[in-house]
Every structure is written in C-alpha cells, then in structure tokens.
C-alpha positions in Angstrom: -49.8 69.0 -18.5 -47.9 66.4 -20.5 -48.3 66.1 -24.2 -49.9 62.9 -25.5 -47.5 61.0 -27.7 -48.6 60.6 -31.3 -49.2 56.9 -32.1 -46.6 55.7 -34.6 -48.0 54.6 -37.9 -47.3 51.1 -39.1 -45.2 51.3 -42.3 -45.9 48.7 -44.9 -44.2 48.3 -48.3 -46.2 46.3 -50.9 -44.1 44.6 -53.7 -46.1 42.9 -56.4 -46.3 42.1 -60.1 -49.5 44.0 -60.6 -51.9 46.5 -59.0 -55.4 47.5 -60.2 -56.3 49.8 -61.8 -52.7 50.7 -62.9 -51.7 47.3 -64.1 -54.0 44.3 -63.8 -54.1 40.8 -65.3 -56.1 39.0 -62.6 -57.3 38.7 -59.0 -53.8 39.4 -57.6 -54.1 43.0 -59.0 -57.4 43.5 -57.3 -56.0 42.5 -54.0 -52.9 44.7 -54.3 -55.0 47.6 -55.4 -57.6 47.3 -52.7 -55.9 46.1 -49.5 -53.7 49.2 -49.1 -56.7 51.5 -49.4 -58.4 49.7 -46.5 -55.1 49.8 -44.5 -54.8 53.5 -45.1 -58.2 54.0 -43.4 -56.9 52.1 -40.4 -53.9 54.4 -40.1 -51.2 52.5 -41.9 -48.5 54.2 -44.0 -48.4 52.1 -47.1 -46.3 52.4 -50.2 -45.8 50.0 -53.1 -43.5 49.0 -55.9 -44.8 47.5 -59.2 -43.1 47.3 -62.6 -43.6 50.1 -65.1 -44.9 47.9 -67.9 -44.9 49.5 -71.4 -48.7 49.0 -71.5 -49.3 51.3 -68.5 -51.0 54.5 -69.4 -48.7 57.2 -67.9 -51.1 60.1 -68.7 -54.2 58.4 -67.3 -52.5 57.7 -63.9 -50.3 60.9 -63.8 -47.1 58.9 -63.7 -44.0 61.1 -63.4 -40.3 60.5 -63.2 -39.1 60.5 -59.6 -35.6 59.1 -59.4 -33.0 59.3 -62.2 -30.4 56.6 -62.8 -30.9 54.6 -59.6 -28.1 51.9 -59.6 -29.4 48.3 -59.2 -26.7 45.7 -58.4 -27.5 42.8 -60.6 -25.5 40.2 -62.6 -22.2 41.4 -61.1 -22.7 44.9 -62.3 -24.9 48.0 -61.7 -27.9 48.6 -63.9 -29.0 52.2 -64.1 -32.7 52.7 -64.3 -35.3 55.5 -63.8 -38.0 55.2 -61.1 -41.4 56.7 -61.7 -44.0 57.6 -59.2 -47.8 58.1 -58.9 -50.5 58.0 -56.3 -52.7 55.0 -56.0 -56.2 56.0 -57.3 -58.8 56.6 -54.6 -56.1 56.8 -51.9 -55.3 59.8 -49.7 -51.6 59.5 -50.4 -50.4 56.0 -51.1 -47.3 56.3 -53.2 -46.7 53.8 -56.0 -43.1 53.5 -57.4 -42.6 52.0 -60.8 -39.1 51.0 -62.0 -38.7 51.5 -65.7 -36.7 49.0 -67.8 -37.5 48.1 -71.4 -35.1 45.2 -71.0 -37.0 43.6 -68.2 -40.6 45.1 -68.4 -40.9 45.7 -72.2 -43.7 44.3 -74.4 -47.4 44.4 -74.2 -48.1 41.4 -72.0 -47.3 41.6 -68.3 -46.3 38.0 -67.9 -44.4 37.1 -71.1 -41.9 40.0 -71.3 -38.3 39.0 -71.2 -34.9 40.0 -72.4 -33.3 37.8 -75.1 -31.9 34.6 -73.7 -33.8 34.6 -70.3 -37.2 33.7 -69.0 -39.5 36.4 -67.6 -38.7 35.0 -64.1 -35.5 37.1 -64.3 -37.6 40.2 -64.7 -39.3 39.7 -61.3 -36.1 38.9 -59.6 -34.9 42.3 -60.9 -38.1 43.9 -59.6 -37.5 42.4 -56.1 -33.9 43.7 -55.9 -35.1 47.1 -57.2 -37.8 47.3 -54.6 -35.1 47.0 -51.8 -33.0 49.7 -53.4 -36.0 52.0 -53.8 -37.1 51.8 -50.2 -33.6 52.9 -49.1 -33.4 55.6 -51.8 -36.7 57.2 -50.7 -35.7 56.8 -47.0 -38.8 54.8 -46.3 -37.9 52.0 -43.8 -41.0 49.7 -43.6 -41.9 47.7 -40.5 -43.1 45.0 -42.9 -42.6 44.2 -46.5 -45.7 42.5 -47.9 -44.7 40.1 -50.6 -47.1 38.6 -53.2 -46.6 35.2 -54.7 -43.3 33.9 -56.2 -42.6 37.1 -58.1 -41.2 38.8 -55.0 -40.1 35.8 -52.9 -36.4 36.5 -53.3 -36.7 39.5 -51.1 -36.4 37.6 -47.8 -33.4 35.7 -49.2 -31.5 38.9 -49.9 -32.5 40.3 -46.4 -30.9 37.2 -44.8 -27.8 37.3 -47.0 -26.7 40.4 -48.9 -28.4 42.9 -46.5 -27.9 40.9 -43.3 -25.5 43.4 -41.8 -27.0 46.6 -43.2 -28.7 48.5 -40.4 -31.3 50.0 -42.7 -32.8 46.5 -43.4 -32.0 44.9 -40.1 -35.4 45.2 -38.4 -37.7 44.7 -41.5 -40.2 41.9 -41.1 -41.7 40.0 -44.1 -45.2 38.6 -44.8 -45.6 36.4 -47.9 -49.1 36.0 -49.3 -49.6 33.0 -51.5 -52.4 33.7 -53.9 -52.0 30.5 -55.9 -49.5 27.8 -55.0 -49.6 26.4 -58.6 -47.2 29.1 -59.7 -43.8 28.8 -58.1 -41.2 30.5 -60.3 -38.8 27.7 -61.1 -35.5 28.6 -62.9 -32.1 27.0 -63.5 -29.2 27.6 -61.1 -27.8 30.4 -63.4 -30.5 32.7 -61.8 -28.3 32.9 -58.6 -25.4 34.4 -60.6 -27.9 37.0 -62.0 -29.0 37.8 -58.4 -25.5 38.1 -57.2 -25.9 35.1 -55.0 -24.0 31.9 -54.4 -25.2 28.4 -53.4 -23.0 28.6 -50.3 -24.6 31.9 -49.1 -27.3 30.0 -47.2 -27.8 26.3 -46.3 -31.5 26.6 -47.4 -30.4 27.9 -50.8 -28.0 25.0 -51.2 -30.7 22.6 -50.2 -33.0 24.1 -52.9 -30.3 24.2 -55.6 -29.0 20.6 -55.1 -30.9 19.5 -58.3 -29.5 22.4 -60.3 -32.6 24.6 -60.2 -34.1 27.1 -57.9 -37.7 27.5 -56.8 -38.3 31.1 -55.9 -41.5 30.5 -54.0 -39.7 28.0 -51.8 -37.3 30.7 -50.7 -40.2 32.9 -49.7 -41.9 30.1 -47.8 -38.9 29.1 -45.8 -37.5 32.6 -45.1 -40.4 34.9 -44.6 -41.4 35.7 -41.0 -45.0 34.9 -41.7 -47.0 33.3 -44.6 -50.6 33.5 -45.4 -53.0 32.3 -48.1 -56.1 34.0 -49.3 -58.5 31.8 -47.3 -58.3 29.7 -44.1 -59.4 26.5 -45.9 -56.7 26.9 -48.7 -54.1 27.3 -45.9 -55.1 23.9 -44.6 -55.4 22.3 -48.1 -51.9 23.2 -49.2 -50.5 21.1 -46.3 -51.8 18.0 -48.2 -50.3 16.1 -51.1 -53.4 16.8 -53.2 -53.1 20.6 -53.1 -49.5 21.1 -52.0 -47.9 21.1 -55.5 -44.8 19.4 -54.2 -44.4 21.9 -51.3 -46.8 20.3 -48.8 -44.0 18.7 -46.7 -42.1 22.0 -46.6 -45.3 23.9 -45.6 -46.0 21.4 -42.9 -42.7 22.4 -41.3 -43.8 26.0 -41.2 -47.5 25.5 -40.4 -47.0 27.4 -37.1 -46.3 30.5 -39.3 -49.1 29.8 -41.9 -52.5 31.6 -41.8 -55.5 32.3 -44.0 -57.3 35.6 -44.7 -60.2 35.7 -47.1 -60.0 38.5 -49.7 -62.5 41.3 -49.8 -64.4 42.9 -52.7 -64.9 46.6 -53.6 -68.3 47.4 -52.2 -68.3 50.8 -53.9 -67.7 49.3 -57.4 -69.8 46.2 -56.9 -73.0 47.9 -55.7 -76.3 47.0 -57.4 -77.9 50.1 -55.9 -75.6 52.4 -57.8 -74.0 50.3 -60.5 -74.3 52.2 -63.8 -73.5 49.1 -65.9 -76.7 47.2 -65.0 -80.1 47.8 -66.5 -82.0 48.5 -63.3 -80.6 49.4 -59.9 -81.9 47.6 -56.8 -81.0 46.5 -53.3 -82.1 43.9 -50.7 -85.2 46.1 -50.0 -86.2 46.4 -53.6 -85.6 42.9 -55.1 -88.6 43.1 -57.4 -86.6 45.6 -59.5 -83.9 42.9 -60.0 -86.2 41.0 -62.5 -85.8 43.8 -65.0 -82.1 43.0 -65.3 -82.9 39.3 -66.1 -85.4 40.2 -68.9 -83.1 42.8 -70.4 -80.1 40.4 -70.4 -82.2 37.7 -72.1 -83.1 40.2 -74.8 -79.5 41.4 -75.2 -78.1 37.9 -75.5 -81.0 36.7 -77.7 -82.2 34.1 -75.2 -85.9 33.3 -74.7 -87.5 36.1 -72.8 -88.8 34.0 -70.0 -88.7 35.5 -66.5 -89.5 32.1 -64.9 -86.6 30.2 -66.5 -83.7 30.3 -64.1 -80.5 31.8 -65.5 -77.2 30.0 -64.4 -74.4 32.5 -64.8 -70.6 31.7 -64.9 -67.8 34.3 -65.2 -64.4 32.6 -65.3 -61.2 31.9 -67.1 -61.8 28.6 -69.1 -59.3 26.3 -67.4 -59.3 22.9 -65.9 -59.0 24.5 -62.5 -62.4 26.1 -62.8 -64.4 22.8 -63.2 -65.4 23.1 -66.9 -64.8 19.3 -67.3 -67.8 18.7 -64.9 -70.3 20.5 -67.1 -71.0 17.7 -69.6 -73.9 16.2 -67.7 -75.8 19.4 -66.9 -75.4 20.6 -70.5 -77.0 17.4 -71.8 -79.9 17.9 -69.3 -80.4 21.6 -70.1 -83.8 21.0 -71.8 -85.1 18.6 -69.1 -84.0 20.9 -66.3 -85.3 23.9 -68.1 -82.7 26.5 -67.4 -80.6 29.1 -69.3 -76.8 29.2 -69.2 -74.7 32.3 -69.7 -70.9 32.2 -69.8 -68.5 35.0 -69.9 -64.9 33.8 -70.2 -61.7 33.5 -72.2 -60.5 30.2 -73.7 -56.7 30.3 -73.9 -54.9 28.5 -76.7 -53.1 26.3 -74.2 -56.3 24.9 -72.9 -57.9 21.8 -74.3 -61.1 22.4 -76.3 -62.3 18.9 -75.4 -62.9 20.3 -71.9 -65.7 22.6 -73.2 -67.0 20.5 -76.1 -70.3 19.8 -74.4 -70.8 23.5 -73.7 -70.3 24.4 -77.4 -72.6 21.5 -78.5 -75.3 22.8 -76.2 -74.9 26.3 -77.5 -75.4 25.0 -81.1 -78.4 22.9 -80.2 -80.1 25.4 -77.9 -79.2 28.9 -79.1 -82.1 30.3 -77.1 -81.0 28.7 -73.9 -77.2 29.0 -74.0 -75.0 32.1 -74.5 -71.3 31.8 -74.7 -69.4 35.1 -74.6 -65.6 34.4 -75.1 -64.2 38.0 -74.8 -64.1 39.5 -71.4 -66.4 42.5 -71.0 -66.6 44.2 -67.6 -70.0 45.7 -68.4 -71.5 42.4 -69.4 -69.9 40.8 -66.3 -71.9 43.1 -63.9 -75.0 42.5 -66.0 -74.6 38.8 -65.6 -74.2 39.1 -61.8 -77.4 41.3 -61.7 -79.5 38.9 -63.8 -78.4 35.4 -62.8 -80.5 33.4 -60.4 -77.6 30.9 -59.8 -73.9 31.7 -60.0 -71.8 28.6 -60.8 -68.2 28.0 -59.5 -67.5 24.2 -59.5 -63.8 24.6 -59.1 -61.3 21.8 -58.7 -59.4 24.2 -56.3 -60.0 27.8 -55.5 -57.5 29.7 -53.3 -60.1 32.4 -52.5 -62.4 33.2 -55.4 -64.1 36.6 -55.8 -66.9 35.7 -58.1 -69.0 34.0 -55.4 -68.8 37.1 -53.2 -69.6 39.5 -56.0 -72.6 37.2 -57.0 -73.9 37.3 -53.4 -73.6 41.1 -53.4 -75.9 41.2 -56.4 -78.3 38.5 -55.1 -77.2 35.7 -57.4 -77.2 32.5 -55.3 -73.8 30.7 -55.6 -73.5 27.0 -56.4 -69.9 26.0 -55.6 -67.7 23.1 -54.7 -66.5 22.9 -51.2 -62.8 23.9 -51.6 -60.6 26.8 -50.6 -62.2 30.2 -50.3 -65.5 28.8 -51.6 -65.8 26.7 -48.5 -65.1 29.7 -46.3 -67.6 32.0 -47.9 -70.6 29.9 -49.0 -72.7 28.0 -46.4 -74.8 25.2 -47.8 -78.6 25.8 -47.7 -80.4 23.6 -45.2 -84.1 23.3 -46.1 -85.2 22.5 -42.5 -83.6 25.5 -40.9 -83.7 27.7 -44.0 -80.2 28.8 -43.2 -77.5 29.0 -45.8 -76.1 31.3 -48.5 -75.9 28.9 -51.4 -75.6 25.3 -52.6 -72.4 23.3 -52.0 -71.1 19.9 -53.2 -68.0 18.1 -52.0 -66.8 15.4 -54.4 -65.2 16.6 -57.7 -67.4 14.8 -60.2 -70.2 15.7 -62.6 -72.8 13.6 -60.7 -72.3 15.6 -57.5 -72.6 18.9 -59.5 -75.7 17.7 -61.2 -77.5 16.5 -58.0 -76.7 19.9 -56.3 -78.0 21.8 -59.3 -81.3 19.8 -59.1 -81.5 20.6 -55.4 -81.0 24.3 -56.1 -83.6 24.3 -58.9 -86.2 22.6 -56.7 -85.9 25.3 -54.0 -86.0 28.0 -56.7 -89.2 26.6 -58.3 -91.0 25.3 -55.3 -90.1 27.7 -52.4 -89.7 31.2 -53.7 -90.0 32.6 -50.2 -87.0 30.5 -49.0 -85.1 31.5 -52.2 -85.8 35.2 -51.5 -84.4 34.8 -47.9 -81.2 33.3 -49.3 -80.8 36.3 -51.7 -81.4 38.8 -48.9 -78.9 37.0 -46.6 -76.4 37.0 -49.4 -76.8 40.7 -50.2 -76.3 41.7 -46.5 -73.1 39.6 -46.0 -69.9 41.6 -45.2 -67.1 40.9 -47.6 -65.6 44.3 -47.4 -61.9 44.9 -47.5 -62.2 46.6 -44.1 -62.8 43.2 -42.5 -59.8 41.7 -44.3 -57.5 44.6 -43.6 -58.0 44.3 -39.9 -56.9 40.6 -40.1 -53.8 41.7 -42.1 -53.0 44.3 -39.5 -52.9 41.5 -36.9 -50.6 39.4 -39.2 -48.2 42.4 -39.7 -47.9 42.8 -35.9 -47.4 39.1 -35.5 -44.7 39.1 -38.2 -42.8 41.9 -36.5 -43.0 40.0 -33.2 -41.5 36.9 -34.7 -38.8 38.9 -36.5 -37.8 40.6 -33.3 -37.2 37.3 -31.5 -33.8 37.3 -33.3 -33.7 33.5 -33.6 -31.5 31.8 -36.2 -34.5 31.1 -38.4 -32.3 29.9 -41.3 -30.7 27.1 -39.2 -33.9 26.2 -37.5 -35.8 25.7 -40.8 -32.9 24.0 -42.4 -32.7 21.5 -39.6 -36.4 20.8 -40.0 -36.3 20.1 -43.8 -32.8 18.8 -44.5 -33.9 15.2 -44.1 -36.9 15.5 -46.4 -36.9 13.7 -49.7 -39.0 16.0 -51.9 -38.9 17.1 -55.5 -39.9 20.7 -56.0 
C-alpha cells in the first residue's frame, strides 16, 4: 500500500510597514495583521517582516532577539543590524521578524522617522532589502512575497537585478497589494545609490529616472508578477485619469495582471453579541436590546435622550478624501431633519479647518444634537457603531473602507457614496423590492448627499419594518477574512503561474510603456 504524499504548504512572506496589533497606524495594519491568520487556517505557511519601531512594546508581544549582526548591503557598504522575532498574536505559529535600527526606525512616529539628511522613504527601502536578506538567513524560501503599498515595492526590482542569478530567489513570485494609490514613495535619484542600484541596471528603471526622481510604487506596479487593490471597483477606478494619480496609463498597460479583493473584518472582535465595550449585547435575533446602546450613548455624550431621533454616526480621519466638505448642507438642516450627529475622528494640523467649519458651527448651535469627539477612542468607536441608526461615509474615493462593514455587523445602516469598496459592499435600498443593505449616492456633491439622507430618514421614520429588514440583512452579511483569504490564495497561485512562464517581463513592459508621455 503506497503512502499518500503530504500536500506541500504554500509559503508566503508578508513584507509591510505595519501589522496590527504589534504596530498599527491605519487600515493597512489591520489587513497585514488579519489576512495571515485566515491563510494559516487554509493551510498556508506564512511569515512576515515589519520594522522594529521604538514605540513597539517588546514585553507585551514577547519580542526576543533572533539573529545578531545580520549584514545588510546598502549604500555601498554592509550595515550590521539585529533581527528580533515574535509570534503573531492569535496565530498557531506565524513568525514575525523585526529588523532593529535606530538609524532607520527610531522615533515615536511610524511614518516620520528618518536619519539626518534623508527622507523616511529611505527607511522603507532599507526594510525591503533587509526582508530579502532575512528570508535567506532563516532558510525560508517563499513561493510568493506579498508586498504592501510603495513601502516594499523595491523588492521586485532587486529580484530582477541584484538577485537575478541567485538560485535562492530565482523562483519567488511577487504580489503587490495597493491599499491607496495616493501614496507612491517619490524620491530623488540619489535613492538608487543608497539601494546599490544604477539607472542602467534595467530599462524600466531608466525610464522612471529620466526626470531625476524615482517613484517606488511604479517599480512595484511594472515589475510584480501580479497586482491587486483592496476592492474590485477601485481596481477599475485607478485605470482612469480621475483616480489614477498619474499612474493610470501605466496601470492600463498591466490591467491583465490587475485584480481587486475586498478586505475582511475581524468577526471575533467586532461582534455585538459578545463586545464588552458596548452598553448592551445583542444580535440579529434580539434587535430590541440594541436600543439600550442608543439611549446610553446619548446620555454619555450629553445629547437629548430621545430614542426616536435617528443618530447619524461617523468614524473617520478628518480629511478631504472622506467627504467632510459635503457636510455643510446637512449640518444647516439638522433641526429641520431632526437627527443627531456623532463624530469620532482626528483633525490633523495639515488639513484645512474650513472643511469642517459647518460641523463646528452646528455643534456650537445645537450642543444637544451634535457631538464632536476629536481624539480617537476604540471603546467609543464600538459604542457609536452599536448606537447609530445611520453610518455615514460620503467619501471622495475609498479603496476599500472598513467602517461600512463594521457598521453593518452592528446593525447601523450605511449611507455611502458609490466609489471603491463602498460600491462593492453596499447595495442601494430599493423601496419596491425591499432589497438593499444601505443608501447610496453617485455624484460627489452636497445636494446628492442631502437627498439621499432625506430618503434614508423617510424609510427610517415611515417604514420601520423595512428598516428592520435592512438591519437584519446587514448583520448577516459575510465580510469575514476567510472569504478574502480564499481569493488571495487564488491570486498567489496565479502569480506563481505567471512567474513560471519565464517570459522577459522587463522588456515586454518596457516596450508597452516607453512611448508614453506621462509625469509621475
């Protein structure tokens, strides 16, 4: 009787600038911290490399020194650094490697650290080169390196130049996930010297550097075996001038390798049935208990305790991307429309206060109707999800968005603009068929938002049975990471397939784009 062959595990190396809960600044960290957990359940062997920022709590995450004095070739010399290691929380055995360098990853802020005389872009180029050295040092040869945004987009460049003839790296495929095309990692041409590269190393590199600068994300886009964004609609949008951020024509030349996968959310953490942060637990079979959360939040935020007044919740960074410039009209109509507005967000110094002027005026005029909370509080966030009747996301663009999915999980009906991941996850409510998971508007203007809000409020006030059906539909939707992980598994296999073709991708892509007149 012949022995059954053990199925080989797919090996994936994640390289990213952040990973929740170890080091998180935004949604990117949530993705990098959650996707490997779901892949592990599907049988993948995943490991990851992230920077060892000074702000990381070594004791909390049991971070220990693993490799001493690993030599990293950079800037024409070899930088000796120590590599630390821990296990990704809640995983069976996903190893996280953290290169330590006060020179490159010092300081409290993850995205402003830099050594004197350089931008923080150099730090992530150093991270990328270090990741390639780590995987060889630990004898972990991945089938796929999963790159995230511009921070790690030099990796495919090195694989096609410096490591082209090294047998260890020969068969490694790459998948680049673009979380937000707005951030591209642009630096002057001196970056190439730092990376031990020359313009003549690759035609594509020379094409990019002809204007004396280098766009790191461009290298990832043209040299990765496969590219994806965090929603199918955003993958289509970035092929247009409106959303392409100067890279639309380049992306059009690679659209046969471009895909979209909607992010998931953590259903264990975001679970109204067990959430310890909310005032009263509930699920889709006990929605009446949800009302307690509304009354308690009104009392906590010193709003009028009125269970009939709809609460419109918003949890967001206060930026022009998030649609705050559209709120003027609904803020002026807050009394006539008779709703309460609760915001949780942070206004950065770089953002214009004019954008939120109407919101602040409304808070001053109607202190019992408007609550502005300008320091992020994760406990309050979950309480807002659990208490809001409508959750507002009127984004100018939204690669994926997590808020609308979390809101649905808690029974807060989303009101969103039809863009990116919002278009892929929220179906506009049709009164005739009573199908839909929220309320959607297309044009980016305050009138479209106002009219859609009125439509939502009419259903809320005049047809509570229909509203309840929307809530139940929302709470039973599947936005788990398991669903997303299965799609990524298919992309990994596709990337490997493309890589094994052995075609001269560099020349093929160069021939496609060399005649383009674009400024990136």
